[in-house]
FIPATI-279205 format. One record per atom (N, C-alpha, C): y, z, x. Coordinates in steps of 0.2 Angstrom, whole numbers, padded with zeros to 4 digits, always signed. Each point is the difference from the previous one (the first is absolute). Example, Ala and Ser with C-alpha at 12.3 -4.5 7.8 and 13.67 -1.06 7.14 Angstrom:
residues 2
-0028+0039+0066+0006+0000-0004+0006+0000+0004+0005-0004-0002+0006+0001+0004+0005+0003-0004
//
This chain:
residues 96
-0006+0000+0004+0006+0000-0004+0006+0000+0004+0005-0005-0001+0006+0000+0004+0005+0004-0004+0003+0005+0004+0005+0004-0004+0007-0002+0002+0001-0005+0004+0007-0002+0002+0004-0004-0005-0004-0002-0005+0004-0004-0005+0003+0004-0005+0005-0003-0003+0004+0003-0006+0003-0005-0004+0001+0002-0006+0003-0005-0005+0004+0003-0005+0005-0003-0003+0004+0003-0005-0004+0001-0006+0002+0006-0004-0004+0002-0006+0000-0005-0005+0005-0004-0002+0000-0004-0005-0005-0006+0001+0000-0002+0007-0005-0005+0002-0007+0002-0001-0001+0006+0003-0007+0003+0000-0002+0001-0007+0004+0002-0005-0003+0001-0007-0002-0007-0003+0003-0005+0002-0002-0007-0002-0006-0002+0004+0000+0001+0006-0006-0002+0004-0006+0003-0002+0000+0007-0001-0006+0004-0002-0002-0001-0007+0004-0004-0004-0001-0001-0007+0001+0006-0005+0003+0005+0003+0002+0006-0005+0005-0002-0005+0005-0005+0002+0005-0003-0004-0001-0008+0000+0001-0003-0005-0001-0007+0000+0005-0004+0003+0006+0002+0000+0005-0004+0003+0005+0004+0005+0002-0003+0005+0004+0004+0005+0007+0002-0004+0003-0004-0004+0006+0001-0003-0001+0006-0005-0006+0001-0003-0001+0006-0004-0001+0006+0004-0004-0001+0006-0001+0006+0004+0007+0002+0003+0005-0004+0001+0006+0002+0002+0004+0004-0005+0000-0003-0006+0003+0003-0006-0003+0007-0001-0007+0001+0000-0003+0006-0001+0002+0005+0005+0001-0002+0007+0002+0005+0005+0007+0002-0001+0004-0005-0002+0007+0002-0002+0001+0005-0005-0004+0000-0005+0001+0004-0006-0004+0007+0001-0003+0001+0006-0003+0006+0001-0007+0001-0002-0004-0006-0002-0006+0000-0003-0006+0000+0006+0003-0001+0006-0005+0000+0006+0003+0006+0005-0005+0003+0002+0001+0005+0006-0004-0001+0006+0003+0001+0005-0004-0001+0007+0000+0007+0003-0006+0003+0001+0000+0007+0003+0004+0005-0004+0000-0001-0007+0003+0005-0004+0007-0001-0001+0003-0005+0003+0007-0001+0000+0002-0006-0003+0006-0001-0004+0003-0006-0002+0002-0004+0006-0001-0006+0000+0002-0004+0006+0004-0007-0003+0002-0003+0005+0003-0007-0002-0005-0005+0001+0001-0006-0002-0005-0006+0000-0002-0002+0008+0005+0002+0004-0001-0002+0007-0004+0006+0004-0002+0005-0003-0003+0005+0003-0007-0002+0003-0001+0002+0006-0006-0002+0004-0006+0004-0002-0006-0004-0001-0006+0003-0002-0005-0001+0006-0003+0006+0002-0005+0000+0006-0006+0003-0003-0005-0001+0004-0007+0002-0001+0000+0008-0001-0003+0002-0005-0001+0007-0002+0006+0003-0004+0005-0004-0002+0005+0002-0004-0003+0000-0007+0003+0005-0005-0002+0001-0006+0005-0004-0005-0002-0004-0005+0004-0003-0004-0002+0002-0008+0005+0002-0004-0001+0001-0007+0004-0005-0004-0003-0003-0005+0004-0005-0004-0001+0002-0007+0006+0001-0003+0000+0002-0007+0000-0006-0005-0005-0002-0003+0000-0005-0005+0002+0003-0007+0001-0004-0005+0002+0003-0007-0005+0005-0002-0006-0001+0001-0005+0005-0003-0005+0003+0005+0001-0001+0006-0004+0003+0005+0004+0001+0007-0003+0004+0004+0003+0001+0007-0006-0001+0005+0001-0005+0005-0005-0001+0004+0002+0002+0007-0005+0004+0003+0002+0003+0007-0005-0004+0005+0002-0002+0006-0004-0004+0004+0002+0003+0007-0005-0001+0005+0001+0001+0007+0000-0007+0004+0004-0002+0004+0001-0006+0003-0006+0000+0006-0004-0005+0000-0005+0000+0005+0001-0006+0004+0004-0005-0002+0001-0006+0004+0007-0003-0002+0004-0002+0005+0006-0004-0001+0001-0007+0003-0006-0002+0004+0001-0006+0003-0001-0006-0005+0005-0004-0001+0000-0005-0006-0005-0005+0001-0002-0002+0005-0006-0005+0001-0006+0003-0003-0002+0006+0002-0006+0003-0002+0000+0002-0007+0006+0002-0003+0000+0001-0007-0001-0007-0004+0003-0005+0002-0001-0007-0003-0007-0002+0001-0004+0002+0005-0007-0002+0001-0004+0004-0005+0002+0005-0003-0003+0004-0005-0002+0007+0002+0002+0003+0006-0001+0006+0002+0004+0005-0004-0003+0006-0002+0003+0004-0005+0006+0004+0004+0006-0001-0003+0006+0003+0003+0001+0008-0002-0003+0002-0005+0001+0007-0003-0007+0003-0002+0001+0007+0000-0006+0004-0003+0003+0004-0006-0003-0001-0005+0002+0003-0006-0001+0008+0000+0006+0003-0001-0001+0008+0000+0000+0002-0007+0004-0003-0005+0000+0003-0007+0003-0006-0004-0003-0001-0006+0003-0004-0005+0000+0004-0006+0006+0003-0002+0001+0005-0005+0003-0003-0006-0003+0000-0006+0003-0002-0006+0006+0005-0002+0005-0002-0003+0006+0004-0002-0001+0001-0008+0002+0005-0002+0000+0001-0008+0007-0003-0002+0001-0001-0006+0005-0003-0003+0007+0003+0002+0001+0006+0000+0006+0003+0001+0000+0003+0008-0005-0001+0004+0000+0002+0007+0004-0005+0004+0004+0003+0005+0003-0004+0005-0004+0001+0007+0000-0005+0004-0004+0000+0006+0003+0006+0005+0006+0001+0001+0003+0005+0004+0007+0002-0001
//
């Protein structure tokens, strides 16, 4: 595993297929629906191996650990994240 690689969070979310489009990933980060290592960040924040990402979708929160950030390997099908939690939210519950 090469750990010298790093990538922007908006691009990583798209590459890892956690979010379908980079523009949507950018918007989600901007509104605070994405946290990197427990903190709100900007779309340009750098993601590295072993970082924790939490993504708040309308009805669920997904938590993952980054296992790979090398773009070529991800495009070849190597898994870029390890799922930590996929939690469903109740109707009146807020993610954080």
